[in-house]
C-alpha positions in Angstrom: -68.4 24.1 10.7 -66.3 24.9 13.6 -64.0 28.0 13.5 -60.2 27.4 12.9 -58.1 27.0 16.0 -54.6 28.9 16.4 -51.9 26.6 16.5 -48.5 27.6 18.1 -45.0 26.2 17.7 -44.6 24.6 21.2 -42.4 21.4 21.0 -41.2 19.2 23.9 -38.3 16.8 24.0 -39.3 13.4 25.4 -36.2 11.2 25.9 -35.0 12.4 22.4 -38.2 12.5 20.5 -39.5 15.8 19.7 -43.2 16.1 20.2 -45.3 19.0 18.9 -48.3 20.5 21.1 -49.8 23.1 19.0 -52.7 23.6 21.2 -50.9 23.8 24.6 -52.5 27.4 25.0 -55.9 25.7 25.6 -54.4 24.4 28.9 -54.8 28.0 30.1 -58.5 27.7 31.1 -59.3 31.1 32.2 -57.7 33.2 29.5 -59.8 35.4 27.3 -58.7 33.6 24.1 -59.5 30.1 25.5 -62.9 31.2 26.9 -63.9 32.7 23.6 -62.7 29.6 21.8 -64.7 27.3 24.0 -67.8 29.6 23.5 -67.5 29.6 19.8 -67.1 25.7 19.7 -70.0 25.1 22.1 -72.4 27.6 20.0 -71.5 25.6 16.8 -72.3 22.4 18.6 -75.6 23.7 20.0 -76.6 25.1 16.6 -76.1 21.5 15.2 -77.7 19.5 18.1 -80.7 22.0 18.3 -81.5 21.6 14.7 -82.0 17.9 15.0 -85.7 17.5 14.2 -86.8 15.0 16.8 -84.6 16.1 19.8 -87.5 17.5 21.7 -89.4 14.2 21.1 -86.3 12.5 22.5 -86.1 14.5 25.5 -89.8 14.1 26.3 -89.5 10.2 26.1 -86.3 10.4 28.3 -88.3 12.4 30.9 -91.2 9.9 30.7 -88.8 6.9 31.2 -86.8 8.5 34.0 -89.9 9.5 35.9 -90.1 6.7 38.4 -89.3 6.2 42.1 -85.8 5.1 43.0 -84.4 4.1 46.4 -80.9 3.6 47.7 -80.0 0.6 49.9 -81.3 1.3 53.4 -79.1 1.0 56.6 -80.0 1.0 60.2 -78.4 3.2 62.9 -80.0 3.2 66.4 -83.6 2.5 66.1 -84.1 4.1 62.8 -83.6 3.1 59.1 -82.0 5.5 56.6 -82.1 5.7 52.8 -82.3 8.0 49.9 -85.3 8.4 47.5 -86.1 10.2 44.2 -89.7 10.4 43.2 -88.5 10.6 39.7 -87.6 14.0 38.3 -86.1 15.6 41.4 -82.6 17.1 40.7 -81.1 15.4 43.6 -82.0 12.4 45.8 -83.5 13.2 49.3 -82.3 11.4 52.5 -85.2 9.9 54.5 -85.6 8.1 57.8 -88.2 5.6 59.1 -88.7 4.2 62.6 -89.8 0.9 61.1 -89.7 -0.5 57.5 -93.4 0.3 57.0 -93.6 3.5 59.0 -94.0 6.9 57.5 -91.0 8.3 55.7 -89.6 11.6 57.2 -87.1 13.7 55.2 -83.8 14.3 56.9 -81.9 16.3 54.2 -83.2 17.6 50.8 -80.2 18.7 48.7 -82.8 20.2 46.2 -83.2 23.0 48.8 -79.6 23.9 48.8 -79.5 25.5 45.3 -82.1 26.6 42.7 -80.6 24.7 39.8 -79.8 21.4 41.7 -76.0 21.9 41.2 -75.2 21.6 44.9 -75.1 17.8 45.6 -74.7 15.4 48.6 -71.4 13.6 48.3 -71.2 11.3 51.3 -73.1 10.9 54.4 -72.3 9.1 57.8 -74.8 8.7 60.5 -73.8 8.4 64.1 -74.2 5.1 66.0 -77.3 6.2 67.8 -79.0 7.5 64.5 -79.3 11.2 66.0 -76.6 13.0 64.1 -75.9 13.2 60.4 -72.4 14.3 59.1 -72.9 15.1 55.5 -70.7 16.4 52.6 -71.8 18.7 49.7 -70.1 19.8 46.6 -71.0 22.5 44.1 -71.2 22.1 40.3 -69.9 18.6 40.4 -66.5 19.3 42.0 -64.6 16.8 43.9 -63.9 19.4 46.7 -66.6 19.0 49.5 -67.7 20.7 52.6 -68.9 18.8 55.7 -71.7 19.9 58.1 -73.4 18.2 60.9 -77.4 18.0 61.2 -79.6 16.9 64.0 -82.0 14.2 62.7 -84.8 15.0 65.1 -85.3 18.8 64.3 -83.4 18.9 61.0 -81.2 21.9 62.1 -77.4 22.1 61.3 -74.7 23.0 63.8 -72.7 26.1 63.1 -69.5 24.4 62.1 -68.4 23.7 58.5 -65.5 21.6 57.7 -63.6 22.5 54.6 -60.7 21.4 52.3 -61.9 17.8 51.9 -61.8 15.7 48.8 -62.5 12.0 48.8 -63.2 12.3 52.5 -64.1 9.6 54.7 -66.3 10.3 58.0 -65.9 7.9 61.0 -68.1 8.5 64.0 -67.0 7.4 67.3 -69.8 5.2 68.9 -70.4 7.7 71.8 -71.4 10.1 69.0 -69.4 12.9 70.4 -67.6 13.5 67.3 -65.9 11.9 64.2 -62.5 11.4 62.3 -62.1 12.6 58.9 -59.4 13.2 56.4 -58.6 16.4 54.7 -56.1 18.2 52.4 -54.1 21.4 53.1 -55.8 24.8 53.1 -55.3 26.3 49.7 -52.3 28.7 49.6 -50.5 27.0 52.4 -48.7 24.4 49.8 -47.5 24.9 46.3 -50.4 24.2 43.8 -48.9 21.0 42.6 -49.3 19.7 46.2 -52.8 20.7 46.8 -54.0 17.1 46.7 -50.9 15.8 48.7 -50.3 16.0 52.5 -53.5 14.1 53.5 -54.1 14.3 57.3 -56.6 12.7 59.6 -58.4 14.9 62.2 -60.7 14.5 65.2 -63.8 16.8 65.1 -65.9 17.3 68.3 -69.4 18.2 67.6 -70.3 21.7 68.4 -66.7 23.1 67.9 -65.2 25.0 64.8 -62.9 23.3 62.5 -59.9 25.4 63.8 -60.3 23.5 67.0 -59.9 19.9 65.5 -57.1 17.7 66.7 -54.5 16.3 64.4 -54.6 12.4 64.7 -52.2 11.3 62.0 -50.0 12.6 59.1 -46.9 11.4 57.2 -45.4 14.5 55.7 -42.3 12.5 54.7 -44.6 10.5 52.3 -46.8 13.5 51.1 -48.3 11.3 48.3 -50.1 8.8 50.7 -53.8 9.4 51.6 -55.6 8.2 54.7 -59.2 7.3 55.2 -60.4 6.7 58.7 -63.1 4.1 59.7 -64.2 2.5 63.1 -64.7 -1.1 63.7 -68.2 -2.4 64.0 -67.8 -2.8 67.8 -66.5 0.6 68.1 -63.3 -0.4 69.7 -60.7 0.3 66.9 -59.9 3.4 64.8 -58.4 2.1 61.5 -56.8 3.9 58.7 -56.9 2.7 55.1 -53.5 4.1 53.6 -53.5 4.4 49.8 -51.7 6.0 47.0 -53.4 7.3 43.9 -55.4 4.7 42.3 -53.2 1.8 43.0 -55.3 -1.0 44.6 -52.5 -2.1 46.8 -53.0 -0.4 50.2 -52.0 -0.5 53.8 -53.7 -0.8 57.1 -52.9 1.1 60.4 -54.9 0.9 63.6 -55.2 1.6 67.3 -57.8 1.5 70.0 -60.3 4.5 69.7 -59.5 5.3 73.5 -55.7 5.3 72.9 -53.4 8.2 72.1 -50.5 5.9 71.4 -49.0 5.8 67.9 -50.9 3.8 65.2 -49.7 0.3 64.7 -48.8 -0.5 61.2 -50.5 -3.8 60.8 -50.1 -4.1 57.1 -47.5 -1.6 55.7 -46.0 -3.5 52.7 -48.7 -2.4 50.0 -48.3 -5.8 48.5 -51.8 -6.5 47.7 -55.4 -5.1 48.3 -56.7 -5.4 51.9 -60.4 -4.5 52.9 -61.3 -4.6 56.4 -64.5 -6.8 56.8 -65.0 -6.9 60.5 -63.4 -8.1 63.8 -64.1 -10.4 66.7 -62.1 -8.5 69.4 -58.5 -8.5 68.5 -59.1 -11.0 65.6 -59.3 -8.9 62.3 -60.9 -10.2 59.1 -59.8 -8.9 55.5 -60.9 -9.5 52.1 -57.6 -9.7 50.2 -56.1 -10.6 46.8 -52.7 -11.5 48.5 -51.6 -14.7 46.7 -55.2 -14.9 45.5 -55.8 -12.7 42.4 -59.6 -13.5 42.5 -59.9 -12.8 46.3 -60.1 -14.6 49.6 -60.9 -14.0 53.3 -58.2 -14.0 56.0 -58.1 -13.6 59.7 -55.3 -11.7 61.6 -55.0 -12.1 65.2 -53.5 -8.6 66.1 -51.9 -10.0 69.3 -50.0 -12.4 67.0 -49.7 -10.3 63.8 -46.8 -12.3 62.1 -47.6 -13.5 58.7 -47.0 -16.9 59.6 -49.9 -16.7 62.0 -52.5 -15.5 59.5 -55.3 -17.8 58.8 -57.2 -18.4 55.6 -61.0 -18.4 56.2 -62.6 -18.5 52.8 -60.1 -19.6 50.1 -59.9 -18.3 46.5 -62.7 -19.5 44.1 -62.9 -19.7 40.4 -65.2 -16.6 40.5 -64.0 -13.2 41.7 -64.9 -12.0 45.2 -66.4 -8.5 44.7 -67.4 -7.6 48.3 -67.7 -9.0 51.7 -69.4 -8.0 55.0 -70.4 -9.7 58.1 -74.3 -9.7 58.8 -75.9 -12.2 61.2 -72.5 -13.3 62.3 -72.0 -14.7 58.7 -69.8 -13.8 55.9 -71.9 -12.3 53.1 -69.7 -12.6 50.0 -70.5 -11.2 46.5 -68.8 -13.0 43.6 -68.7 -12.0 40.0 -69.3 -15.0 37.7 -68.6 -13.9 34.1 -69.3 -10.2 35.1 -72.7 -10.7 37.0 -73.1 -11.2 40.6 -73.7 -14.1 43.0 -74.3 -13.7 46.8 -73.0 -16.5 49.1 -73.1 -17.0 52.8 -70.3 -18.7 55.0 -69.9 -19.0 58.6 -67.1 -17.6 60.6 -65.0 -20.9 60.2 -65.3 -20.6 56.2 -68.0 -23.3 55.8 -70.3 -22.6 53.0 -73.9 -22.2 54.1 -76.1 -21.3 51.1 -76.5 -19.0 48.1 -78.9 -16.1 48.1 -80.9 -16.7 44.9 -81.2 -13.3 42.9 -84.0 -12.5 40.5 -82.0 -12.9 37.2 -78.6 -12.2 35.7 -77.7 -8.9 37.2 -75.8 -6.8 39.6 -75.7 -5.9 43.2 -75.4 -2.0 43.4 -75.5 -1.7 47.2 -75.7 -4.1 50.3 -75.9 -3.3 54.1 -76.2 -5.0 57.3 -74.5 -5.1 60.7 -72.9 -8.3 62.3 -75.8 -8.9 64.9 -78.7 -8.0 62.5 -81.1 -10.7 61.4 -81.7 -9.0 58.1 -79.8 -7.4 55.2 -80.6 -5.2 52.4 -79.4 -5.3 48.8 -80.2 -3.3 45.7 -80.5 -5.6 42.6 -80.5 -4.3 38.8 -80.0 -5.5 35.4 -80.2 -4.1 31.9 -84.1 -4.6 31.8 -84.6 -4.6 35.5 -84.9 -1.4 37.3 -82.9 -1.0 40.5 -85.1 -2.6 43.3 -84.3 -2.8 47.1 -84.6 -6.3 48.7 -84.6 -7.4 52.3 -83.2 -10.8 53.2 -84.4 -12.7 56.2 -81.8 -14.8 57.7 -84.2 -16.9 59.7 -86.6 -17.7 56.8 -83.9 -17.6 54.2 -86.2 -15.3 52.1 -85.3 -12.5 49.7 -88.3 -10.2 49.1 -88.7 -6.8 47.4 -88.9 -3.9 50.1 -90.3 -1.3 47.9 -91.8 -1.6 44.4 -90.5 0.5 41.6 -93.1 0.5 38.9 -91.8 1.6 35.5 -93.5 2.5 32.4 -91.1 0.6 30.2 -92.3 -2.9 29.4 -89.3 -5.2 29.1 -91.3 -8.3 27.9 -90.4 -7.7 24.3 -86.7 -7.3 24.9 -83.8 -9.6 26.1 -80.2 -9.6 27.3 -77.8 -12.4 26.6 -74.1 -12.9 27.1 -71.8 -13.7 24.3 -68.1 -14.2 24.3 -65.6 -13.3 21.6 -61.9 -13.8 20.9 -59.5 -10.8 21.2 -56.4 -10.1 19.1 -54.2 -12.3 21.3 -56.6 -15.2 21.8 -58.1 -13.9 25.1 -61.7 -14.8 25.6 -63.7 -11.5 26.4 -67.5 -11.4 27.5 -70.1 -9.0 26.1 -73.7 -8.4 27.0 -76.2 -7.7 24.3 -79.7 -6.1 24.9 -82.2 -5.8 22.2 -85.7 -6.6 20.9 -86.8 -10.2 20.9 -86.7 -11.7 17.4 -83.7 -9.6 16.2 -82.9 -10.4 12.7 -79.1 -10.7 11.9 -79.2 -8.5 8.8 -75.7 -6.9 8.9 -77.5 -3.6 9.4 -78.8 -3.2 13.0 -77.5 0.0 14.8 -75.3 -1.0 17.7 -74.0 1.2 20.6 -71.0 -0.4 22.3 -70.1 0.8 25.7 -66.8 0.2 27.5 -64.4 1.3 30.2 -61.5 -1.0 30.7 -59.3 0.2 33.6 -58.6 1.1 37.2 -59.9 -2.4 38.5 -63.5 -1.2 37.7 -66.0 -4.0 36.5 -69.0 -3.2 34.2 -71.9 -5.4 35.5 -75.4 -5.3 34.2 -77.1 -1.9 35.0 -80.4 -0.4 34.3 -80.2 2.9 32.4 -82.6 5.2 30.3 -80.3 5.9 27.5 -80.0 2.1 26.7 -83.7 1.8 26.9 -84.3 4.5 24.3 -81.7 3.0 22.1 -83.3 -0.5 22.0 -86.7 1.0 21.8 -85.6 2.4 18.4 -84.4 -1.0 17.2 -80.8 -0.7 18.3 -78.6 -3.3 20.1 -76.9 -2.0 23.3 -73.5 -3.7 23.9 -71.5 -3.8 27.1 -68.0 -5.1 26.8 -66.0 -6.6 29.9 -62.6 -5.4 28.8 -59.2 -6.3 30.4 -58.3 -3.6 32.8 -61.4 -4.1 34.9 -61.9 -6.6 37.7 -64.3 -8.9 36.1 -61.8 -11.8 36.4 -59.5 -10.4 39.3 -56.4 -8.7 39.7 -54.6 -10.6 36.7 -57.3 -9.2 34.4 -56.8 -5.7 35.7 -52.9 -6.0 35.2 -53.5 -7.3 31.6 -55.0 -3.8 30.8 -52.6 -1.4 32.4 -49.2 0.2 31.8 -47.3 -1.5 28.9 -50.4 -3.8 28.3 -52.9 -0.9 27.9 -53.2 -1.6 24.2 -54.8 -5.0 25.2 -57.9 -2.9 26.1 -58.1 -1.2 22.8 -57.6 -4.5 21.0 -60.4 -6.1 23.0 -62.8 -3.2 22.2 -61.9 -3.3 18.6 -62.5 -7.1 18.5 -66.0 -6.6 19.9 -66.9 -4.4 16.9 -65.4 -6.9 14.4 -67.2 -9.9 16.2 -70.5 -8.1 15.8 -69.8 -7.4 12.1 -68.5 -11.0 11.4 -71.7 -12.5 13.1 -74.0 -10.3 10.9 -75.4 -8.1 13.8 -74.2 -4.8 12.1 -71.7 -3.2 9.9 -69.1 -0.5 10.5 -71.2 2.4 9.3 -73.9 1.4 12.0 -71.7 0.8 15.0 -71.3 3.7 17.7 -69.1 3.5 20.6 -69.3 5.3 23.9 -67.0 5.8 27.0 -66.4 8.3 29.7 -63.2 9.3 31.7 -60.9 6.4 31.1 -63.6 5.0 28.9 -63.2 8.3 26.9 -59.6 7.4 26.3 -60.8 3.9 25.3 -63.1 5.3 22.5 -60.6 8.0 21.4 -57.9 5.6 21.1 -59.9 3.0 19.4 -61.3 5.4 16.9 -57.9 6.9 16.1 -56.5 3.3 15.5 -59.5 2.1 13.6 -61.4 5.1 12.2 -63.0 3.0 9.5 -64.5 0.5 12.1 -67.1 3.0 13.6 -70.0 5.0 12.4 -70.1 7.3 15.4 -68.1 8.2 18.6 -69.3 9.6 22.0 -66.3 10.6 24.0 -67.1 11.8 27.4 -64.9 13.7 29.9 -62.0 11.9 28.3 -58.3 11.5 29.3 -56.5 12.2 25.9 -53.1 13.7 26.4 -51.1 10.8 27.8 -47.9 12.6 27.9 -49.2 15.4 30.1 -52.1 14.1 32.1 -50.1 13.7 35.3 -49.6 17.5 35.4 -53.2 18.5 36.2 -55.1 18.2 39.4 -55.3 14.6 40.5 -53.8 13.1 37.3 -50.6 11.8 39.1 -52.9 9.5 41.1 -53.2 7.5 37.9 -49.5 6.9 37.3 -49.7 3.4 38.6 -52.4 2.6 36.0 -51.0 4.4 32.9 -47.3 5.2 33.5 -45.2 8.4 33.5 -44.1 9.4 29.9 -42.1 12.5 31.3 -39.8 10.6 33.5 -39.6 7.1 32.2 -38.3 6.6 28.7 -40.0 3.0 28.5 -43.3 4.3 29.5 -43.0 7.1 27.0 -42.8 4.5 24.2 -45.9 2.7 24.9 -47.9 5.8 26.0 -46.9 7.8 22.9 -47.9 4.9 20.7 -51.6 5.1 21.8 -52.1 8.5 23.1 -55.1 9.8 21.0 -53.8 13.3 20.9 -50.6 12.3 19.3 -52.1 9.7 16.8 -54.6 11.8 14.9 -53.4 11.7 11.3 -54.3 14.3 8.5 -56.1 13.0 5.4 -58.0 10.3 7.4 -61.7 10.3 7.5 -62.9 10.2 11.0 -66.5 9.3 12.0 -69.0 11.8 13.4 -67.7 12.5 16.9 -69.3 14.2 20.0 -66.7 15.0 22.7 -68.0 16.1 25.9 -66.7 17.9 28.9 -67.6 20.4 31.8 -66.3 23.5 33.4 -65.9 22.2 36.9 -64.4 18.9 36.1 -61.5 18.9 38.5 -60.7 15.3 37.9 -60.1 15.1 34.3 -59.6 18.7 33.3 -61.4 19.9 30.1 -58.1 20.8 28.3 -58.1 17.0 27.3 -61.3 17.3 25.5 -60.5 20.7 24.1 -57.1 19.8 22.7 -58.6 16.6 21.2 -61.4 18.4 19.4 -59.0 21.1 18.0 -56.6 18.4 16.7 -59.4 16.3 15.0 -61.0 19.4 13.4 -57.5 20.4 12.1 -56.8 17.0 10.7 -60.2 16.2 9.3 -62.4 18.9 7.7 -64.7 16.6 5.8 -68.5 16.2 5.9 -68.6 14.3 9.3 -69.2 16.6 12.5 -66.6 16.8 15.1 -68.4 18.7 17.9 -67.4 19.8 21.3 -70.2 19.9 23.9 -69.3 22.0 27.0 -71.4 21.9 30.2 -71.5 24.7 32.7 -71.7 24.2 36.4 -71.0 20.6 36.2 -68.0 18.3 36.8 -66.8 14.8 36.1 -70.2 13.4 36.6 -70.7 13.1 40.4 -73.8 14.7 41.9 -75.2 15.9 38.4 -78.8 17.1 38.6 -81.5 15.2 36.8 -82.4 18.3 34.5 -78.6 18.3 33.3 -78.5 14.4 32.8 -81.8 14.7 30.7 -80.4 17.4 28.6 -77.1 15.6 28.2 -78.5 12.3 27.3 -81.0 13.8 24.9 -78.1 15.4 23.1 -76.2 12.1 22.8 -79.2 10.2 21.6 -80.2 12.9 19.2 -76.7 13.0 17.7 -76.7 9.2 17.4 -80.2 8.8 16.0 -79.6 11.6 13.4 -76.2 10.0 12.4 -77.9 6.5 11.9 -81.2 7.8 10.7 -82.9 6.0 13.5 -86.7 7.0 13.5 
């Protein structure tokens, strides 16, 4: 039983509605009272989880299944290939290089050597064009803040300089390898706290000099909310800026010649659609865009004649969603999503379809690489029962073959994945993947774990994971729902699950559980739901709206307080997705109606719930989870556990070491197996 949490009389007026906030004090993270409360909560949670009889057995099995070699998608710079590898249980992936694909692997950077407990992670990397210098970012304890260093590939030594004050930074090397462009934020203390993630600037850094000597390349202080990500065209001729605001997918593109000191040309400055630079032939720029094409197309803009009337469509919008685009072997390599799984098609520069690259099975492309003049491309393919595998495609032979074998101890032959479709509350057809043992009996009693996200234009495509394997191994059904709010069916699908239409996402998720019950897969006492971040909001809102529909809830690093989320760290970046209840009365109405924190009711029996957060989560601050746990525990004091799990030296999830992943996932599985009596 968790300790009672002190309530205070804080009340705020939102457009004439008085809203109580009795746990506002938990937002003060560093106070002695808050820290004591968190420790007491976590101790109670650990007592519960550690007492589960087979938790150690679960952890051991998780380690066994996680202990296999994993590779990232290789890419080529200069005469060398680069990729990451994890031998199985290393806390962090190690960056390697090869002089040829079958040559010996040489370690370039081992993040495991940067900290004893694996909590220093590699966040991003950029290799110079000649393959001799690596600019790499690291973060500590899962923070979004990162530091950038430069390493010589040949001798493994770092230059002296350290580049700080970076978050979501891009690194763009000039092709002469003398230095790179990068974006950074203000030095802490030079701006008010609420502006710490505003005032993005682009700098030029010359290798071998200190950050204080870096040259300012671009800023727009009059539009402090804009962020800038620099990149260099494949031919090395142009410096381009991706200009974005928060999480709004609509962006701008500025450019100038790399050798120029003239002001940037604002090629696309209306933020009327999403524009992704694909490549160029001299002054002719190619973009993937959803302008007048919600499911995506390829257009060409001649920068010497940039008027919109001069733009040309190269590949028109298809019935499937264009998910990615690049130019390899002077062909467009286009990734499409067909009912939430990938297909890869090749087109020539005039937009003529050439062929489709046949993939191993229904699944996902998790990474793809290649340069315009290469005769090969690499892709990483995965599915629910298919470990991520790197393939090499030979353009001359039109052959796709595995580059490295990834043997795994799990035998998938006794399991299957299939896709079903159900109808949501308003009649919308929604897809769902189901993975389970072959010969499943529809007995109204199978344990089901439903995973969802539903927001920010992010799609859930088939992916290999150890937690789903353990779940189906014990007889469970693992369900992944492709909710509105994602990009599975393009921008219209995204728009149908944001702002005033956010309730559609919860309706879709609720309808998934109802379909599983109606079709005799399970019953409400045997259905668990899981989601993280925006998915944490999803499961919290769904549980609060329909508590009787679920038998267990896993709520990870959730966004919970929809009236105040924008006041913390990068929360204001999400206003385009969620809305602004503080300053917009219409937004307040629909956000208050679903905000999980404000819709918990006393006297309702809530299902067993595990709420999870971490001390260094500077994206979705822990106060969301803390206030939700306190609110649920106050409203419901019955037999079902309402637990708060708090991770130290961890963040929102990025860069989490393997040891922490195993502990966390073992806790989740132990909680669910105990709740559903799954032996």
